[in-house]
N, C-alpha and C positions, 0 to 999 in steps of 0.2 A: 048437239046429239052426244048420249053418254058412248062411252067405252064398249065394249062389252069385256065382261070381265070371266075367268076362267080357272078351276086349278089348275093348280102348277104341281109335277111331282120332279121334285128334286132332290138332291144326295144331301140335305143337309137337315141337325138334330134343331128342335127347339131352341137348346139350351147354347147351341152355336152359333146363335143368328146374334146376338149380341158383340160375340167376336168378329165373325162377317162384317158387320153394320162398320167398330172402329176401324179393321184393313182398311174397307174399303173407301169408307171417309176419308183416311188419312190418303189416299193415294189419289184419290179425286182431285183432293185438295192439294196438294203434291200439281197434279196435270191442269189446276185451272193454272200456279203460282206458274209455272215452267212457260205454258203458253203465252200468259202476259210478259215474261223475262220475253221472250222468244223474238215476241213482238217487237218489240225495241231494242235486242242483240242478239242474232244466233249463233250460242257462240256453243262451241261442242260439248262442253260440262252438262249445260241446261240442256241441251238436247240428250245426251243419254240420260238424263237424268225423270225425263219425260218419256223416253223411249221402257226405261222400267219402271216408271210406273205403271203404263199401258201395257206391258209382259205378264208383271206381275199379278196387275186386274186379269190380263186375259187367263191365267191360271189358275186365282178362285172362281172365277165366270167358270173355268172346262170341271172343278171338284168338283162345284155343287151341281153340275149339269144346268149350265143356265144356257143355254146353245145361243140363242141372240144376243146376248153381252158380250159373250167368249167371239161370236164372230167380229162382234163390234170392235171389240176390242186390237180384235189381230187387224182387221184392215186402220186401225189406228197406228198401228206397227208399222205398219208400211208407209203410211203419209211419214214419220217418223225417218225411216231406212232410206226413205227415198230425198230426204233432205241431207239425213247425213251422208251420203253421195254423190251429194251435188247437184243431183235430179231436179228437184224441183229445191224455189227460191221463196221466201218468208213474201203473205201478205198482206193485207187487211182483211182478203176477203176469204183467204187458207187460214188465218184468226177465229173469223166470224165462224165457219166451218166445225172448226175444230171447239169451239165452246157450244156447238149443238151437236157436237159428239159427247160432251160431258154434260148435258142437259137429259141426251135421252138414256146418258150412263147411270144418271140419280134418278130417274123413272123406273128404269130395269132393275138398279139397288133395293126400291121401294116393290116391287114383286116378291123378291127373293124375302124379304121383311114380312108381307102378308102371308105369301104363300099363296097367290093367285094372281094371274098373269091382268093385266089393264088397259091390251087391244094395243099396245106401244108397236108403232110397224117400224122395224129398222131398210127394208128395200132399201126406199128412194133415196135413206141418208150413205144408207154401204154404194148405191153407183153413183151417187157423187162424188165420194171417196177414192171410189175407183178412179173417175174418170180424172180427181186433181191429180193422183200418184201414176196416172199415163198407162194404166195398164185395162187389162180387159177383165171386167168384171167376176166374173168365170175365176179368171187367174187367181184376183188379188184376195175373192174372197171366201177360197177353199182353203179352211187350217190343215197345217201338214198332216203327213199321216201318222199314224201314232207309231210308237214304238214295236220291233218285233215282239214276239210273247221273250220273256224269259227262257236260257237255256235250260232245261232239266239237267241235276246232278246226278253225277256216278253216287257206286255207291260206294266207294269210299269218300265223298265232297261228302255226303249224307249223314256217314259214320262219325264224322266232323263235325258238322253241325250240332246232332246230340253231345256229343263227348263236350263241345264246348257249353253246352244250355247245361248240362250238369254242373257242369264250373258257373255259373250264375252269371257269362255272358251273353248277349240281350245280341242277334240276329238280324239284321238287315238288308233287305234288298236299294242298294243305292246306283243311280245312274245318273253322270254328271255331263255336260254337252257345252262345249266351248265356243264363240262367236265365229260366224262363217268367213271371218275378215282376219282370224287373229292370226298373227305369225306366231310360226311352230304350232300345228295343232296340239302334235303329237307328243310336242313338249309338254306344252299346257295338262293336258290330260295323264302321262306321266307324273307331272305335280304334284293331281288331283292325289293318282291313286297312291304315291307318297307319303301323305299326308295321313289319304286313311290310313295308309299304314302304322303311323307314329299312334296311332289311340285306336287301333284292335287287330285282325289278325283276318286277314283275305284271304275268305276258304277257295274264292276260284272269279276271272273275272276274263271279261269278253268286250275287247278284243285283246290277248295276254300281251304282256311287254313285249315278245319278239315282234310282234305285229305292229305295235305304238313304236319302236324302235324304226321298223323300215317303210313307215308312213303308211300302214296299215290301218286306218280305219274312215270311221264313215262324220268325225268328228264328237262323239260322245263314247264316252266308257261303261260298262256292264257291270257289278258285281256287289260280290255275298261279304258283309264284314260280320266279324263276330267282334263285340266291344263288350265292354263296360260304360263307356264313355255315353250320358245324354242325348237325345236327340241337339238338343240347342248347342252341344259340342261338338256335334257332327257340323251343322252349319254353321257355325262359326268359324270353323277347320276349313270346310268348301268356300264360306264368303271370302274369304280373303284370300282367294287364289286370284292371279291377275285373267282377264279372258273370257270368265264362266259365266255364260251365256244362262246357267240355270239348271236347276239339280232336282232330283228327287229321294225321297229319304223315305223308306217303307218297310213297318214287320216285317221281315222275311212268312211267310206261309205256307211251305211247302212249292212243289212242283207243279201242286194243283195252280197256282197264282197264274200265270200265264191263262189257263184256261177261262179261268174265274171273268179274265180282264171282262169289259163290256168297250168293244172297239169303237162306238158310236162316242161313247163317252167319257175315253181315254184322252188327257192334252197332247201337247203333240212333245214333241220329244224333248223342243228346248226349254218346256215350260217349265219353270220352277215352284213344283204340286206342292200343294200346304195341305198334308197328309192327315187323316183324322186322326193321326199318334202327335201330329205336330200341333194342330189344332188344340187335343186335352192339353199336352205338354203347358202349351201357353195358357191355355184357362184356368191351368192348377195352380201359376203362377202369381192369379190376377183376382182377389173379389173383388165385384163387380157388388155398388149397391146405390137401389136407388135413390131418385131423390126423395119419395114421400117420409123412406123412411131416415132417411138424414134428417129431412123436419122434421122427424116424431124426434130421432135422436135429438134434437136442438132442441127441441121443447121441455125434455125429462129437465136439461139442463138448465133450460132455463129457473124451473121449477127449484132446481137444487141451490140454483143461487139467490132464488127468495129463500128460501130454508136457511141457507146458510148468513144471511145478513139478518132473519130473525133468531138464530142462532147465536148470535155476535151482542144482538138486543138483550138478552135474557142472560147473556154472564153478564152484560154492565148489570144491569139490573141487581143481577146476585151480588156483585162486588159491592154494590154502596150497597147492601141493605148487612151483606155479609161480612165480609169485608174480605181483604185474601188468603182466608184461612187454609189450609192442604185441598180441601174438595172444589174450592173456587182457583185453585192454581192448575188441578188438573182439568176441570174444566178448560179453564186458558190456552193451557198445551193441547188441549187436544182442537178445542176450535179452529187454538191457526193451522195444526197441521190437517182440520178438514179445510179451510182456503187455499192453501197452496195446494193440496191436490183436486181444488177444483177450480185453482187456474190452470193448471197442467191439462186437466178434461176439458175445460172448455178451450184452451188454446188447440187441445190433438182433434176436437169435433169439428172445432173452425176451421183447422186446416185440409180438413174434408172436404168443408164445402167449396173453399175456394181454388177457384179454376183461371188460366192464363189469360187475358186480356186479348191470346192472340187470337184464339177460340172464333169472339169475333172480328179480329183485325183485318183477321184473312180473308172473310167474306166478301171483302170493301173494294179491292182494286179492281176486279172485275166490273163492279156497280158502277163506280166510276170512269170504267175504262167504256163501258157503253154507250154513259149517258151520255161522254165527251161523244162517241163517234156520232152516236144520234145526232146532234148539238152542229156537230162542224168545227168543233174544237180540238185541240191538241191538249192533256191533259195529262201531268204526271202523277200521281199520288204517295208520298213516300210516309211510310211508318218508323216508328221511334213508339219502345217501351214495350213490346211485347208480349215479355217476359214478365210483368206486373201483375199480382194474384190481389185479385177480389169474389166476391160472394158471387156464385152459380145466381140467384137470384136478382143480383144487382145489375149480371151478363146480360139476364132476360129481358131484363126491364128497359136497360138503357141501347138495345140494338134499333127501336124504333127511331129515336130520337138523334142518334148517328146519324144513320141514314139519313133524313129530312136534312140534316147539316149540308151532309157529301152533296147530297142533291143541289141543296142553295147554292153551294160554294161551286157548283159547273154550272148551274144553270146561271145565275146572278155574279157569280165572284168573276168569275174566269169569263176575258172578254176572247173572241173570234180573233182565229191567226191574225187577220188582216188589222184590226182594231190594234192589237198589243205592239205588232211593227211599229206603227202612226205614235205611239206613245214608247217609243224605245224601247220596248221590252221585247224577252224572243218570246216567239210565236207558239211556245209550248208553256204554258202555264202549268205552275205548281201546288198542289194540296198538299199539306202538312199532319198526320192524323199522329196522336203522341198522348203517353199514359204515363205517368209518375206517380210516386206515393208522397204524400206532403201529410206529417203530423196526424196518423190513422186515415187519410180520409186520399180520395185518388181525383187528380186533376188529369183533365182529357182535353185534348185541345185539340179545335179543327182551326186551322189558318191557312189560309190564299194569299198569291200576288195575283188577286184581279184588283177591279176596276173602285174596291170600296163601297163605303152606305155615303150617300151623299145626300145630310139633313134636310136642305131643301127639295131634294126630288120624294123623302118618304113627305113630308108634311104636307106636297100639295098634292099625292096617292091616299092619304087620311084623309084631306077634305073634299079629296073626287069621290071616295066611299061613304062618306058622310058618316065617318068616324069621330068627325070634331070639326068644329064652325074654322072659319077663316082667321076669326079672334084667339081664339085657343088655342090652333096649331099656330100661330106670331108669335104667343107666350111662349114658348118649350123651348128650353136650351139647344142646343145641338146634338148633348145626351141623350136626354130625354125624348127629341124626335128617332134618334138611332132606337132606344129602345121601343118607337110605336110598333118594329115587325113584331115584336113577340102577341100582337093585339089578335085574338082569331077572326078572320077573313079579312086580315090584310094581305095585300100584295101589289107589289109593282110593277107588273106583266099587266100591261093590253090584253095581250090573247090567252087564251087556255090553249096549255099543252100538257102532254103525255105527264111533263117535268114539275109547271109551275103555272099559276095563275087564279087557283083556286083559294088564291089562302087559308090552306088549313096546313100548312108545314110548320113553321117556327113557333107557334102557340101549341101545338104539340110535343114540340120542345122544352117549351117550358110547364107544360104541366105535368108532364111525365118528371122532368128532372123535381119537381117539388114535391109529386107523390114519393120519392127516393130522397126526403126529406134537403136536399143536392140545393144548389145553387147555380145559376148560368148568368155567363157578365161576354159584353159584345165591348170591342175598340175597333174601329174602324177607320181609316186613314186614307182618306179617296187618293185615288190613282195609285195606290200601292197595296192595297189590301184588309182584308178583314179578320180576323180573329174570335171566334168565340172560345169560353172558357166553362166547363163544368168542372162542379167542382162535388165527386158523392161521397158518401160511406162507404166504410169497406165492406157494411154489413146490414143489413136490415129487421136481424134481427137481435143485439144485442148492443145497448147503447152505453158508453160514456156519459154520464150528465151531471151536469150542480142541481142538487134540490135546492127547492128554495118555495117559501111561505109569502103566502098571498090571501090577511086571513086567517081565515079556519084553514085555505084550502092551503095542498102542497103539488106545485108543480117537477118537472124534470125537465131541464134547459138543457139543450144536448153543447157538449163540451166540444165539440167541434166549432161551434157557432158562435161560441163567447170568446170577446177580441181580453176583458179584465172586468174586472169588479171592483169598484169604490162606494165611501160608505155618502152619503147623499151631505150630513153635514159638512162635505170639508168643501166642496160648489156652491157657488151659488146660483139659483135657481129662475134663467128671465125667461122673457116670454116673446116669440115668434109668431106672428096674426094669433094673438089668444093661444098659441098652445106653452107649455112651457119647455125650456131648453137651457143645457150647460154649454160653458166656454170646455172644449175636451181637447187636448194633442192644439193645439193653433188651427181649431177651426168648432161651431156650433153645434150641438147636439142633441136632437129631440127627445125627451123622453117620456115614457108613457109607463101607467099606474097598471100594474097586472091585476089589480083589484078593479079596476073599474073598465078593464078589457073585459077580461071574463065575468067577472060579478055584477057588474053592472054600480057596484056599492061607491058612492061617491068620497073621496078623500081628503079630507084637511089639510089641506097643503101648510099653512102658516106654523102647523106642530109638527111639519115631516124632520125638519131636524133634531125634536127633543125626541125622535122617536128609534133614532140610529136607521132610519132604514137603508139600505144598501141598492145601489146601481148596479145595473149586469150590464155592460156594452154589451151588444148582440151585432154580426153583419152577415147579411147577403149579399153576397155579390156586391154592389159597392152602395146598398141599400149600409146604413145603421141606424141604432138608437140603443139609448138606455131603457131598460125594465126594471122599472121602480118596483123592491121586494120589502116586505117586509122583516123577513130576516133569511139568511142564507144558511144550509141544513149539512154543505159539503156533501164532498162527490162520493158517489157512488154507481155502480154499473147496476144500469134495470133490462128488464126484458119488457122488448115489445111486443103492445098486445092490439090488437085492431079495434076498434071502437064498435064495431058490431052495425050490423045492416039498419036495428032499427034507430039507432043516433043518424045511421051516418055520420058526411064529412061537416065536419066545424071547423070553421073559418081559423085558422088559427093554430089548430089542434092536430098532433099526424097518430095519435094513438094514447093510450095507456100502460100504467105498470103496476105491480102490486107490490107494497111493501111490504115491510119483517113482521109488520103488526099485524095485516089483513086489509089496511086504508089503501086507496084505489088513486093514482096521480094521475095526472094527465101530463102527457108532456109535450112541450110546447112546438109547435112545428115553427120556428124565426122567420124562415122564407114564406112560407101564409102571412103572418101575422103580420109585417112587416108590407108586402105588399095589397094586402084589404087595407091596413089602415092607413097605406101612404094613398093610393089609392082615393081613398074618400077625404085625403087633401088634398087634392087634385094634380100633382104630379111627382115625378121622381125628384123633379128636386130640393123638396122639402125637408126626407129623411136623409138626406148626405149633408151638406153645411149651409149655413148664412153664414153675411160675412157680418151684419150684426143682426145683436140683440134689440127688442123695443122695452 
C-alpha cells in the first residue's frame, strides 16, 4: 500500500534546501559512525559526539518547522543522556533501534527536500525509545518549553541601539545555554558574556552579572550585543567555551520580536538554532555547482584540449614550410602559453570534480555490521585511505561493485565464530577496505582474514552448475579456477539467501570495473583469507594515452595499462599452440597484431622485422600481452567520447577521441581486449606465461 503524501508547511526557502541537505547528511553520517563505535566501545567522547549530532539535528528540524523530526531527535537525545548518566547500558538491541531511528530520520529529511510528507509514522518508534529510556512516553517526548519572550528595552537602551546602528554596528539578540550537569554554571555563563564583551558592546543582559554571581539563573543568559563582528566570529567565540550546550544568534528586530515569535515552532532553549542569518552567511561563503554544469564545463575543456593539439600541429606545419621567422616564433610562444594555461585550467576543472572516497566508504561500516548480525557473525571493518580523491563519476560507479565485494567477504569469506575458534582464530573476523593513489590510478583493496577460496570447491561448483565439464574443470590451474567466481550465474552457495546464492555478485563487479576501464585481481590463500584488488582511473573524462598506428587507423592505448614498448625486430617470435609469442622478462608473452584484431587484416609475419613494428606490452590484472602496432605516434592527452547507442559496445574498444586533425581514433579497452581474446583461447593461463615455446 502506497503511503499518503501531503504538502508540508515548512519554514525553509528553496535556496536553503541544499544547505539543509548538506548539514543533515553530515550529522546523520556522524550519528551512524558514532553508533557503530559505541557498540564496540561506549566511550564518553563518542557518546558526546552522538549527543551533539542529535542535538544539532533537533535544532535544525525545529528551525525549519518539522515537528516529527524534532520529536524523534529529542527522543534520541534522551537515549544518549541516559547512557551518559549510566542509567542505560549498550546492547545490540539498542544499536538496532538507533539505526532504525537514523533510517526514519533519512525519510523525514527527504520530506523536507520534496516539500511533502510521505506518511512516515514515528509514533511507534518514539514509544519504543521511551521504553528503552525507562520513562513515560509523554515525559520523554515533550520538548522543553521555549524560552520566555525577550525583555523589553528601556528608553535609554533603545537610544543606545540606534546610536550603535548609526555608527555601523550590527545588533544581535544572543542566548547561551550551559549543560545542566556543568560545574559552576553561573561562572560558565559569565565566561560567555565576557567573551561577547570582547568582540562588542553588551547593551543589556538577563540575568544581569550580579545575579549570575549570586547563582540566580536557570542555566541560560540572554543579551543584546552591538558589534562589528560577523555571525561566524560570534559563533566561533561561543563555540570555544566549555560546557556550552547551545546558543542562538539572531538579528535584533526590536521589542516586537518576542510578540512575533511562535511558541509552537520555537526550539527548546538549549538548542543551537541555525538562524536565517547564519544560514545566509554560510550560503554566501560557498558556491554550489551542479554535476551537469561540471560535466558541460569538462566537455568544453575537452574541446579546448583538442583545439590545442590542432594548434600545435598547425604551428609545426608552418615551421617546416616557412622556418623560424619572427611570426613563427611568436606563434610558438603563444602556443606554449596556451598550453600552460590549458594545463592549469584542466587541473582546476578536474579538482572541482574530485571528491574524497570517504563519502563512499562511510556508508559501508553499517552495511557490514548489519550483514554480520544477520548471519550470526562477528566482523570488524577497517578503513584506510579515506582522504584519497577521485572523480565523482568514478565514485558513483564503483559503489555497487564494492557493496558486492563486502557482501561476499561477510557471507563467504568470514567464518562463524565457532568455526574461527576451531581454526585457532579470533572469533571476530576483520575486513580491510583501503584506497591509495598509484601512478595516475587508484587502487581499492578489499581483504578479509576468512576461510579463503578453495580451488577444488570452485571446480566442483562450476561443474554442478553446468558452466564447465569435468574435463574442462580438471584442466584449469588453481589461479584460473579461482577466477571462475567472476563468471555470470556462478555461486558456491547451496541455498539462496538475502545475501548470496543467485550468482549475480562478482560478475557485476567485473563488468562494472571493465566499464570504468579498470582491472580486478583476486588473491586467495585457503584458511587465511582473500584479497580483491581493483585498479581504476582517477577520471573517466580525460585520458593519458599512447597513440599508435595499425594500418591506416590510429588507436589510443591508456598509459595506465602500458608496461613498456619494444621493437619487434629486437626479439625472436615463437609460437605456443599456433599463437605467436616472444620471450619477455623470464617468461613467455603472447602477442596480438592490432590490425588482425580490429581490421581483420592478415599480417605478413615474415616481413615484420623489416617493417620495424613495435610491441606495446599491456597488462590488465594478471593478464599480459604484447600489442603489435605499425608505428608509435607518441603520448597525448585525449578526451574520451562514447561510441554512441547506434554502435553500442565493441569488444576491446572503450570509446573514441577526436584528434587535432579532425580524425577519430579508437580508444583500446585493454581489459576487454585481453579477456575476450583469452576467452577464445580457452583459459586465463594463455595470456600469463608458458614455460616453453614450440
